[in-house]
C-alpha positions as CSV (number, residue, x, y, z in Angstrom):
1,Y,14.7,-18.8,7.6
2,D,14.5,-21.6,10.1
3,A,15.5,-22.1,13.7
4,R,19.2,-21.8,12.9
5,G,18.9,-18.7,10.7
6,V,19.0,-18.1,6.9
7,R,18.2,-21.2,4.9
8,S,18.5,-19.6,1.5
9,Y,18.2,-16.3,-0.3
10,Q,17.6,-15.1,-3.9
11,R,19.4,-12.0,-5.2
12,Y,17.5,-9.9,-7.7
13,D,19.9,-7.4,-9.3
14,A,17.1,-5.8,-11.3
15,I,15.5,-4.4,-8.1
16,R,17.6,-1.5,-7.1
17,D,17.0,0.4,-3.9
18,P,14.1,-1.7,-2.6
19,H,11.9,0.2,-0.2
20,D,8.9,-2.0,0.6
21,V,7.5,-5.5,0.0
22,R,3.9,-6.5,0.0
23,W,2.2,-9.9,-0.7
24,F,-0.4,-9.3,-3.5
25,D,-2.1,-11.5,-6.0
26,G,-0.2,-14.7,-5.0
27,A,3.3,-13.2,-5.0
28,P,5.6,-10.7,-3.3
29,H,5.7,-7.3,-4.9
30,V,8.6,-4.9,-4.2
31,S,8.9,-1.2,-4.7
32,S,12.1,0.2,-6.1
33,S,12.9,3.9,-5.5
34,W,15.8,4.0,-7.9
35,D,13.7,2.7,-10.8
36,D,10.4,4.2,-9.5
37,A,9.0,0.8,-10.2
38,V,7.0,-2.0,-8.8
39,W,8.3,-5.6,-9.3
40,R,6.6,-8.9,-8.9
41,I,8.6,-12.0,-7.8
42,E,7.0,-15.2,-9.0
43,P,7.8,-18.1,-6.7
44,G,10.7,-20.0,-8.2
45,A,11.5,-17.4,-10.9
46,D,15.0,-16.4,-11.6
47,E,14.2,-12.8,-12.3
48,P,11.4,-10.4,-11.2
49,T,8.8,-9.1,-13.5
50,L,8.3,-5.3,-13.9
51,V,4.6,-4.6,-13.0
52,W,4.6,-0.8,-13.2
53,Q,7.0,2.1,-13.7
54,G,6.3,5.7,-13.0
55,S,9.4,7.4,-14.3
56,T,12.4,6.2,-16.3
57,V,14.7,8.8,-14.7
58,P,16.5,7.2,-11.7
59,D,14.9,8.1,-8.4
60,A,12.9,11.0,-9.9
61,W,9.7,10.2,-8.0
62,H,11.1,8.4,-5.0
63,L,8.6,5.6,-5.1
64,N,8.5,3.9,-1.7
65,S,5.6,2.2,0.2
66,L,3.0,-0.3,-1.0
67,V,-0.5,-1.0,0.3
68,V,-3.4,-3.2,-0.9
69,V,-6.8,-1.5,-0.7
70,D,-10.0,-3.1,-2.1
71,D,-7.9,-5.8,-3.9
72,A,-5.9,-3.1,-5.7
73,L,-2.2,-2.5,-5.2
74,H,-1.3,1.1,-4.4
75,V,2.1,2.8,-4.2
76,C,3.2,6.2,-2.9
77,A,5.9,8.6,-4.0
78,F,7.2,12.1,-3.3
79,G,6.0,13.6,-6.5
80,H,5.9,13.5,-10.4
81,F,9.4,14.9,-11.1
82,E,11.4,14.8,-14.4
83,R,14.9,14.9,-13.0
84,H,17.0,12.7,-10.8
85,K,16.1,13.4,-7.1
86,G,13.9,16.3,-8.1
87,W,12.1,15.8,-4.8
88,K,15.2,17.1,-3.0
89,V,14.9,20.6,-4.5
90,D,13.5,23.3,-2.2
91,G,9.9,24.1,-2.8
92,Q,9.0,20.5,-3.9
93,D,7.2,19.6,-0.7
94,G,3.4,18.9,-0.7
95,V,3.4,17.3,-4.2
96,G,3.5,13.6,-3.0
97,F,0.8,11.1,-3.9
98,V,-0.7,7.7,-3.5
99,R,-1.6,5.9,-6.8
100,D,-4.0,3.1,-7.4
101,L,-2.2,1.0,-9.9
102,R,-5.3,-0.9,-11.1
103,A,-7.3,2.3,-11.7
104,G,-4.2,4.1,-13.1
105,R,-4.8,7.3,-11.1
106,D,-3.6,9.2,-8.0
107,V,-6.1,8.7,-5.2
108,L,-4.3,11.1,-2.8
109,T,-2.3,14.2,-3.7
110,G,-0.7,17.2,-2.0
111,L,1.3,15.0,0.5
112,S,4.7,15.9,1.9
113,H,7.1,13.0,1.3
114,P,4.5,10.3,2.0
115,H,5.4,6.9,3.4
116,T,3.4,3.9,4.6
117,P,-0.2,4.8,3.5
118,R,-2.9,2.7,5.2
119,W,-6.6,2.4,4.8
120,R,-8.7,1.9,7.9
121,D,-12.4,2.3,8.5
122,G,-13.1,4.4,5.5
123,R,-10.1,6.8,6.0
124,W,-6.5,7.1,4.8
125,Y,-3.6,7.4,7.2
126,V,-0.3,8.5,5.8
127,C,3.1,9.4,7.3
128,E,4.0,12.8,5.9
129,S,7.7,12.5,6.6
130,T,8.9,16.1,6.1
131,K,5.9,17.5,8.1
132,G,6.8,15.0,10.9
133,S,3.2,14.0,11.1
134,L,0.7,11.2,10.9
135,T,-2.1,12.6,8.7
136,E,-5.7,11.3,8.6
137,L,-7.6,11.9,5.4
138,D,-11.1,11.2,4.1
139,A,-11.6,8.8,1.2
140,D,-11.6,11.8,-1.2
141,G,-8.3,13.1,0.2
142,T,-9.5,15.9,2.4
143,V,-7.2,16.3,5.4
144,R,-9.1,15.7,8.6
145,R,-6.3,15.8,11.2
146,R,-2.5,15.8,11.7
147,A,-0.7,14.4,14.7
148,A,2.6,16.2,15.3
149,V,5.1,13.4,15.7
150,R,8.1,15.7,15.2
151,R,10.2,13.1,13.4
152,F,10.8,12.0,9.8
153,T,7.8,9.7,10.0
154,R,7.7,6.3,8.2
155,G,6.3,3.0,9.3
156,L,2.8,2.7,10.5
157,T,0.5,0.0,12.0
158,F,-2.5,0.0,14.2
159,V,-3.3,-1.7,17.6
160,G,-6.8,-1.2,18.7
161,P,-7.5,2.6,19.0
162,Y,-3.8,3.4,18.6
163,A,-1.5,4.1,15.7
164,L,2.2,3.1,16.1
165,V,4.3,5.6,14.0
166,G,8.0,5.1,13.3
167,G,10.2,8.2,13.5
168,N,13.8,8.4,12.3
169,A,16.5,9.9,14.5
170,H,17.6,13.4,13.4
171,R,20.7,12.7,11.3
172,E,22.5,15.9,12.4
173,R,22.3,14.9,16.1
174,D,24.7,12.1,17.1
175,E,22.9,11.6,20.4
176,D,19.4,11.3,19.0
177,R,17.6,8.1,18.5
178,G,14.7,6.8,16.4
179,E,11.5,6.1,18.2
180,V,7.9,4.8,17.9
181,A,5.2,7.3,18.7
182,V,1.9,6.1,19.9
183,V,-1.0,8.2,18.5
184,D,-4.4,7.8,20.1
185,L,-6.8,7.8,17.1
186,R,-9.7,9.1,19.2
187,T,-7.9,12.4,20.1
188,F,-5.1,12.3,17.5
189,E,-2.5,13.2,20.1
190,V,0.8,11.5,20.8
191,V,0.3,9.7,24.1
192,E,3.6,7.8,24.4
193,R,7.1,7.6,22.7
């Protein structure tokens, strides 16, 4: 982009249903929910490079958000499923995870449709979308607290002692709107919307 708008763009047909982008190891990395994969886009390359793939069944795991912790790329997903959109079946909640791609293991488990994991001051913070919460966890994955945002939560950043949490509008309510909830990290209460 420049002052007048879009200068150029590059279309990557290999990346289907992109969900997140993160700069890592000198290049953008993109998560693809359809392919449950992470792609690397080398500057100037015509095609992306597949870095990691969780499932070969389309949208089985619903891979979504990326985060870098201790110089390692992490990705989160709704669960380890073997069929297309297995995460949509009733009773499949609470099986989401965050995976350290360098270590090749899940570092957080038991999450409910996780989005936007973040590491801050020795703790994990994760949007658990179907619980409608922001969840704080210890390094070992033990849940410390949950803030009831009461939205399908995704999108998270920090400003001083506050977490800004994105919340989708309820799809079945035409008059509803999305919002950003402000969670005070000291009390773990929603203090503003």
